[in-house]
C-alpha positions in Angstrom: 0.0 0.0 0.0 1.6 3.3 -1.0 -1.3 5.8 -0.8 -4.5 5.6 1.1 -7.2 8.2 1.3 -8.8 8.2 4.7 -9.7 7.0 7.2 -6.2 6.4 8.5 -5.4 4.4 11.7 -3.2 7.2 12.9 -5.1 10.1 14.4 -4.3 13.3 12.4 -7.0 15.9 12.3 -10.0 16.5 14.6 -12.0 18.6 12.1 -11.6 16.3 9.1 -9.6 13.1 9.4 -9.2 12.8 5.6 -5.6 12.6 4.6 -3.5 11.0 2.0 -1.1 8.5 3.5 2.3 7.9 1.8 4.7 5.2 2.9 7.2 5.0 0.1 9.5 7.5 -1.6 8.4 6.4 -5.1 4.8 7.0 -4.1 5.1 10.7 -3.3 4.0 11.9 -6.7 0.9 9.7 -6.6 0.2 10.9 -3.1 0.4 14.6 -4.2 -2.0 13.9 -7.1 -4.4 12.1 -4.8 -4.3 15.0 -2.3 -5.1 17.5 -5.1 -7.9 15.3 -6.5 -9.6 14.6 -3.1 -9.0 18.0 -1.4 -7.2 16.2 1.4 -6.2 18.4 4.4 -2.7 16.8 4.7 -0.3 14.2 3.5 0.7 11.8 6.2 4.2 10.3 6.5 5.0 7.8 9.1 8.2 8.3 11.1 10.5 5.4 12.1 11.1 4.7 15.8 13.8 6.9 17.4 16.3 4.0 17.4 15.9 3.7 13.7 16.2 7.4 12.9 19.4 7.1 10.9 17.6 5.0 8.3 14.3 6.8 8.5 13.1 7.8 5.0 10.4 10.1 6.3 12.5 13.3 6.1 13.2 12.7 2.4 9.6 12.0 1.7 8.4 15.1 3.5 10.9 17.2 1.5 9.5 15.8 -1.7 5.9 16.4 -0.6 6.6 20.0 0.4 8.4 20.6 -2.9 5.4 19.4 -4.9 2.2 19.9 -2.8 0.2 22.9 -1.5 -1.0 20.9 1.5 0.7 20.4 4.9 3.0 17.4 5.5 2.5 15.5 8.8 5.2 13.2 10.0 4.0 11.1 12.9 5.0 7.9 14.7 3.0 4.9 13.6 2.1 4.1 17.2 0.4 7.4 17.9 -2.8 6.9 19.8 -4.4 10.3 20.0 -4.3 13.8 18.7 -1.4 16.0 20.1 -2.1 17.6 23.4 1.1 19.6 23.8 2.0 21.5 20.7 4.7 24.0 19.8 4.0 26.4 16.9 6.9 28.4 15.5 6.2 32.0 14.6 8.1 35.0 13.2 4.8 37.0 13.1 4.6 36.8 9.3 1.3 36.0 7.5 2.8 32.6 6.6 3.5 31.7 10.2 0.0 32.9 11.2 -1.5 30.6 8.6 0.6 27.7 9.9 -0.7 28.4 13.4 -4.3 28.4 12.2 -3.8 25.1 10.3 -2.3 23.6 13.5 -5.5 24.1 15.4 -7.2 21.5 13.3 -4.5 18.9 14.2 -4.6 19.1 18.0 -6.7 17.7 20.7 -9.7 19.7 21.9 -8.0 20.3 25.3 -4.5 20.9 23.9 -1.9 23.3 25.1 -0.4 25.2 22.2 2.9 27.0 22.8 3.5 29.8 20.4 7.3 30.1 20.2 9.3 32.9 18.7 13.1 32.7 18.4 14.5 36.2 18.6 16.7 37.1 15.6 20.4 37.1 16.3 21.9 40.6 16.3 25.7 40.9 15.9 25.9 44.4 17.4 27.2 45.0 20.9 27.3 47.7 23.4 24.6 50.5 23.5 23.3 49.5 20.1 22.6 46.0 21.3 21.1 47.2 24.6 18.8 49.5 22.7 17.7 46.8 20.4 17.0 44.4 23.2 15.0 46.9 25.2 12.9 47.8 22.1 12.3 44.2 21.3 11.2 43.3 24.8 8.9 46.3 24.8 7.0 45.4 21.5 7.0 41.6 21.8 4.0 41.4 24.2 2.0 43.5 21.8 3.0 41.2 18.9 2.0 38.1 20.8 -1.3 39.7 21.8 -2.1 40.5 18.2 -1.3 37.0 17.2 -3.5 35.5 19.9 -6.4 37.7 18.7 -5.8 36.8 15.0 -5.6 33.1 15.9 -8.9 32.9 17.7 -8.3 29.5 19.3 -11.4 27.4 20.0 -12.7 27.0 23.5 -10.7 24.4 25.4 -7.4 25.0 23.6 -5.0 26.8 25.8 -2.5 29.2 24.2 0.8 30.0 25.8 3.6 32.2 24.4 7.4 32.0 24.8 10.3 34.0 23.4 13.6 32.1 23.0 17.1 33.5 22.8 18.5 34.0 19.4 20.4 31.2 17.7 19.5 28.5 15.1 15.8 28.6 15.3 15.3 24.9 14.5 17.7 23.9 17.3 15.9 26.2 19.8 12.5 24.7 18.9 13.8 21.1 19.2 15.3 22.0 22.6 11.9 23.4 23.7 10.1 20.4 22.4 12.4 18.1 24.5 12.1 20.3 27.6 8.3 20.5 27.5 7.5 17.0 26.3 5.8 18.3 23.2 4.2 15.7 20.9 4.0 18.0 17.8 6.0 20.9 16.4 4.4 23.1 13.7 6.2 25.4 11.3 5.6 27.1 8.0 8.0 26.7 5.2 9.6 29.4 3.0 8.2 28.3 -0.3 5.1 30.0 -1.7 4.8 28.7 -5.3 6.8 27.8 -8.3 10.5 27.2 -8.0 10.7 29.0 -4.6 8.7 26.2 -3.1 11.8 24.0 -3.4 13.5 26.2 -0.7 12.3 24.4 2.4 13.9 26.7 4.8 16.4 26.1 7.6 13.8 25.7 10.4 11.7 23.2 8.6 14.8 21.2 7.4 16.1 21.1 11.0 12.8 19.9 12.4 12.6 17.1 9.8 16.1 16.0 10.8 16.0 16.3 14.6 12.5 16.8 16.0 11.9 14.4 18.9 8.2 14.3 18.1 5.7 14.5 15.2 6.0 17.5 12.9 3.4 19.5 10.9 5.0 21.6 8.1 2.7 24.0 6.2 3.9 25.2 2.8 3.6 28.9 2.1 1.8 28.0 -1.1 -1.2 26.8 0.9 -1.5 30.2 2.5 -1.8 31.8 -0.9 -4.0 29.2 -2.4 -6.6 29.1 0.4 -6.5 32.8 1.2 -6.7 32.1 5.0 -4.5 35.1 5.7 -5.2 38.7 4.6 -2.4 40.2 2.6 -0.6 36.8 2.3 2.3 37.4 0.0 1.9 36.2 -3.6 
């Protein structure tokens, strides 16, 4: 079996469990076509157990899916028994990351805790310039998080938390946060938003595919444009 259109034995989405399931690299193209034809909400890719991570083909399959499809790619362990209850959503406050956060709400348990995580950009400056930048950033960040909460409009029962992480490789910081909090899903948008640019997965998404200790939900920028979920989403 290379592709299956729902239901799937692995819990994926609480709003609409219909997904396309791909379990072989040579079946990715067929899975993408099936997703387009059926209007599936995601393409599901099973992750190997942690002890077999070195030979796990799911990262490569997810890359190929995200290069070709406009729907999210979900990598999840085959023994998952329920929808994620502790979820990390990466944000840089862009329309694409807001869209990814909105998509994430369909893939979590009704009583989930969703941690909106922002990794502060690394600034090379030092001295008064750096101090001024840090002060300004700390002052505006609560307002930015508040605006994101309002735009997100999480359903009743889903708890939203926010956290700002020190600058550094964003993928690594998110992976560290997932390990520290026992998260069972990390969500991120990707850089691509159509055409050849879609092939540029982005450093964060690539890092998550390689090293996330839990399931991942990666949302292509092309989906933001196609579905018009986000006002002023870049073309």
